[in-house]
C-alpha positions in Angstrom: 101.7 109.4 144.4 99.9 107.8 141.4 97.3 105.3 142.5 95.4 102.7 140.6 91.6 102.5 141.1 90.6 99.1 142.4 87.9 98.8 139.9 85.8 100.6 137.4 82.1 100.7 138.0 79.2 103.0 138.6 80.4 106.2 140.2 78.7 108.4 142.9 76.1 109.7 140.4 74.9 106.1 139.8 75.8 106.1 136.2 78.1 103.7 134.4 81.4 104.9 133.1 82.0 105.7 129.4 85.0 107.1 127.6 85.2 109.2 124.5 87.9 109.2 121.8 88.1 111.9 119.1 90.2 111.8 115.9 90.3 115.0 113.8 92.1 114.5 110.6 92.5 116.5 107.4 89.3 115.0 105.8 87.1 113.6 108.5 86.3 113.8 112.2 85.5 110.6 114.2 84.0 110.2 117.7 83.8 106.8 119.5 82.2 106.2 122.9 83.1 103.0 124.7 82.1 101.3 127.9 84.3 99.8 130.6 84.9 96.6 128.6 85.9 98.5 125.4 82.6 97.9 123.6 81.5 100.6 121.3 78.4 102.3 122.6 78.0 104.8 119.7 80.0 106.7 117.2 79.9 109.8 115.0 81.6 110.2 111.6 81.7 113.7 110.0 83.4 115.2 106.9 85.5 118.2 107.8 84.1 121.6 106.6 87.3 123.6 106.8 87.1 124.5 110.5 88.3 121.9 113.1 86.5 123.7 115.9 83.2 123.8 114.0 83.3 120.1 113.1 84.2 119.1 116.6 81.3 121.1 118.0 79.0 119.6 115.4 80.2 116.1 116.3 79.6 116.8 120.0 76.1 118.0 119.2 75.4 114.8 117.3 76.8 112.6 120.1 74.5 114.4 122.5 71.5 113.7 120.2 72.5 110.0 120.1 72.6 109.8 123.8 69.3 111.7 124.3 67.5 109.5 121.8 68.7 106.1 123.1 67.6 105.3 126.6 70.4 102.7 127.1 73.0 105.4 126.5 71.5 107.6 129.2 72.8 105.1 131.8 76.4 106.3 131.0 78.4 109.3 132.0 81.7 110.3 130.2 84.5 109.9 132.6 87.4 110.7 130.3 88.3 111.9 126.8 91.3 111.7 124.5 92.1 113.2 121.1 94.3 112.4 118.2 94.8 113.5 114.6 96.4 116.5 113.0 94.2 118.8 115.1 94.6 116.9 118.3 95.9 119.8 120.4 93.3 122.2 119.2 90.6 119.6 119.8 92.0 118.8 123.3 91.7 122.5 124.2 88.1 122.9 122.8 86.6 119.8 124.5 88.8 119.7 127.6 90.3 116.3 126.8 92.5 114.6 129.4 95.2 113.6 126.9 96.3 113.9 123.3 98.4 111.3 121.4 99.8 110.8 117.9 97.9 108.8 115.3 100.6 106.1 115.5 99.9 105.4 119.2 96.1 105.6 118.8 95.9 103.3 115.8 98.3 100.8 117.4 96.3 100.6 120.6 93.0 100.2 118.8 94.3 97.5 116.5 95.9 95.5 119.3 92.6 95.6 121.2 90.9 93.8 118.3 93.8 91.8 116.9 96.3 91.1 119.8 98.7 89.3 117.5 98.9 92.0 114.8 102.4 92.7 113.5 101.8 95.1 110.6 99.2 97.9 110.3 98.5 99.5 107.0 96.5 102.7 107.1 95.4 104.9 104.2 93.2 107.9 104.7 92.0 110.8 102.6 95.2 112.8 102.6 97.9 110.7 104.2 99.0 107.1 104.8 100.8 105.3 107.6 102.7 102.0 108.2 103.1 100.7 111.7 105.2 97.7 112.7 104.7 96.0 116.0 106.7 93.2 117.7 105.8 91.8 121.1 103.0 94.4 121.5 105.4 97.3 121.0 105.6 99.7 118.1 109.1 99.2 116.8 108.9 101.2 113.6 106.6 103.4 111.6 106.5 105.6 108.5 104.1 108.3 107.4 103.5 109.9 104.1 101.5 113.2 103.8 103.3 114.5 100.7 102.3 112.3 97.8 98.6 112.3 97.0 99.0 109.4 94.6 98.7 107.0 97.5 95.7 108.4 99.3 91.9 108.3 99.2 91.5 111.8 97.8 93.2 110.6 94.6 90.9 107.6 94.3 87.9 109.9 94.9 89.1 112.2 92.1 89.6 109.4 89.6 86.2 107.8 90.5 84.5 111.1 89.8 86.4 111.5 86.5 85.4 108.0 85.4 81.8 108.6 86.4 81.8 105.7 89.0 80.6 106.0 92.6 83.6 105.5 94.9 81.7 102.8 96.7 81.7 100.7 93.6 85.4 101.2 92.8 86.5 98.0 94.4 83.9 95.9 92.7 85.0 97.2 89.3 88.6 96.2 90.2 87.6 92.7 91.2 85.9 92.2 87.8 89.1 93.0 85.9 90.2 90.4 83.4 93.7 91.8 82.6 94.7 94.8 84.8 96.7 97.4 83.0 99.9 98.9 84.3 99.5 102.5 85.5 102.3 104.9 86.4 101.8 105.6 90.1 104.6 107.7 91.4 102.8 110.9 90.7 99.1 111.9 90.4 99.8 113.8 87.2 101.5 110.9 85.5 98.9 108.4 86.8 96.0 110.4 85.5 97.7 111.0 82.1 98.4 107.2 81.9 94.8 106.4 82.7 93.5 108.8 80.0 95.9 107.2 77.6 94.7 103.7 78.5 91.1 104.8 78.2 91.8 106.2 74.7 93.5 103.0 73.8 90.2 101.1 74.5 91.0 99.4 77.8 88.0 98.6 79.9 87.2 100.6 83.1 87.5 97.4 85.1 91.1 96.8 83.9 92.0 100.4 84.3 90.7 100.6 87.9 92.4 97.3 88.8 95.6 98.8 87.4 95.1 101.9 89.5 94.6 99.9 92.6 97.8 98.0 92.0 99.6 101.3 91.3 98.4 102.8 94.6 99.6 99.8 96.5 103.0 99.9 94.8 103.3 103.6 95.5 102.4 103.0 99.2 104.9 100.2 99.6 107.7 102.0 97.7 107.3 105.1 99.9 106.7 103.6 103.3 108.1 100.1 103.5 111.6 100.7 102.0 113.1 97.4 103.1 111.0 97.0 106.2 109.8 93.5 107.0 106.0 93.4 106.8 105.1 90.3 108.8 101.7 88.7 109.3 99.1 89.2 110.7 98.5 92.3 108.6 95.6 94.7 109.4 94.4 97.3 106.9 92.4 100.4 108.0 91.4 103.9 107.0 88.8 104.9 104.5 90.6 103.3 101.5 90.3 99.9 103.2 86.6 99.9 102.1 88.0 99.4 98.6 88.0 95.6 97.9 90.4 96.2 94.9 93.0 97.8 97.2 92.7 95.0 99.7 93.2 92.4 96.9 96.2 94.4 95.6 97.8 94.4 99.0 97.2 90.6 99.4 98.7 90.0 95.9 101.8 92.1 96.6 102.4 90.9 100.2 101.5 87.3 99.5 99.3 87.0 102.6 95.8 87.6 104.0 95.0 91.2 104.8 92.4 91.8 107.5 90.0 94.8 107.5 88.4 95.7 110.9 84.7 94.8 110.9 81.5 96.8 111.4 82.9 100.0 110.0 85.6 100.3 112.7 88.2 100.5 109.9 87.6 104.2 109.7 87.2 104.7 113.5 90.4 103.1 114.8 92.1 106.4 115.8 89.1 107.5 117.8 88.7 104.0 119.3 92.4 104.0 120.4 92.0 107.3 122.2 88.8 106.1 123.9 90.8 103.1 125.2 93.7 105.3 126.3 91.3 107.7 128.1 89.9 104.7 129.9 93.4 103.6 131.0 94.2 107.1 132.1 91.1 107.2 134.2 91.9 103.7 135.7 95.5 104.6 136.7 95.1 108.3 137.9 93.3 109.7 140.8 92.2 112.8 138.9 88.9 114.2 137.7 88.4 114.6 134.0 88.8 118.0 132.4 86.1 117.1 129.8 83.8 120.1 129.3 80.8 117.9 128.5 78.7 117.5 125.3 77.3 121.0 125.8 80.6 122.3 124.5 78.9 122.4 121.2 77.2 125.6 122.4 80.4 127.3 123.6 82.1 129.9 121.4 85.9 129.6 120.9 88.4 131.9 119.2 91.9 131.0 118.0 94.6 133.6 117.4 98.3 133.5 116.7 101.3 135.7 117.5 105.1 135.6 117.0 107.1 135.5 120.2 110.1 137.5 119.1 112.0 136.9 122.3 114.7 134.9 120.5 115.9 134.3 116.8 113.4 131.4 116.5 110.6 133.9 116.5 108.1 131.0 117.1 104.5 131.3 115.9 102.3 130.6 119.0 98.7 129.5 118.7 96.2 130.2 121.4 92.6 129.3 122.1 90.3 131.6 124.0 86.8 131.6 125.3 85.5 135.1 124.5 83.8 136.8 127.4 84.9 134.2 130.0 87.2 135.8 132.6 88.3 138.5 130.1 89.0 136.3 127.2 90.5 133.4 129.2 93.2 131.5 127.4 92.4 127.8 127.7 95.3 126.5 125.6 98.5 127.8 123.9 101.2 126.0 122.1 103.9 126.4 119.4 106.9 127.8 121.3 110.1 125.6 121.0 111.3 126.5 124.5 107.9 125.9 126.1 107.7 129.5 127.5 104.1 130.0 126.3 102.7 126.5 126.6 99.3 126.2 128.3 97.4 122.9 128.1 
């Protein structure tokens, strides 16, 4: 029988409860630690270096350093952990998380915690983008785009480098535009060719960058909204939401105010959502956390794959092992359609 804890407070070890959320995406890895009330205690933001396991271990090491260096954080113990992002199952296996959820759920939970009345969530990251619609606190529709790079942060980074402008200043250039030019935005190749043409024609960088921001927003809305009703309040998050030019372009196209989460949380919403969900999991279940602790940064892991071959599907199965532990103990396995090989 599932029971609900009467309250959350200091446990038997005398420490206060804290909850960790981890979001491992294609470009970055985010860690957020919250207290019982949902306040952010500390966070870590890292750029991926090709290996999800290595970046997760590095993030855990940095989180441990944060806690060791700040006396106030030493009053807390991590009681639960949740993961999201494209590498959520791998990360769950590595750190011993209690649950793994999709980015849609994680972003919706985090955004509602800060903006209870939110009805539309715009999210643009380094390699993909999302649109989430909520009505009466429930996700009623969503769309994701991980195919077209013309509507993502990596494309903006590339163009900023090509124009010789720090990406941090991109939005300021857009806001200074006098007459934004029209840029073809349906394809990165066409957009870049159009930008080069506009440069050669003598247009200012400000007008070209503002045109690019408008182009990215049009591309986002054409690919993801497709007749959906984008109602206020609207919240914009993800790394691209730092760009003031993109924010203004969204406001111009939608005809309403677009809110960006404060204090840098706009890039941490997925991790924040999982921290909140891990807190709820702890509150409603009489189970101990499977979290391996921050010292997981010192553990060696090995991933391998194999094809089942027991049926025509010939599923490719991924498994994670801890070498040397109980003869290469398998701590997680997934990928089989029938569930035959699943271990979580």
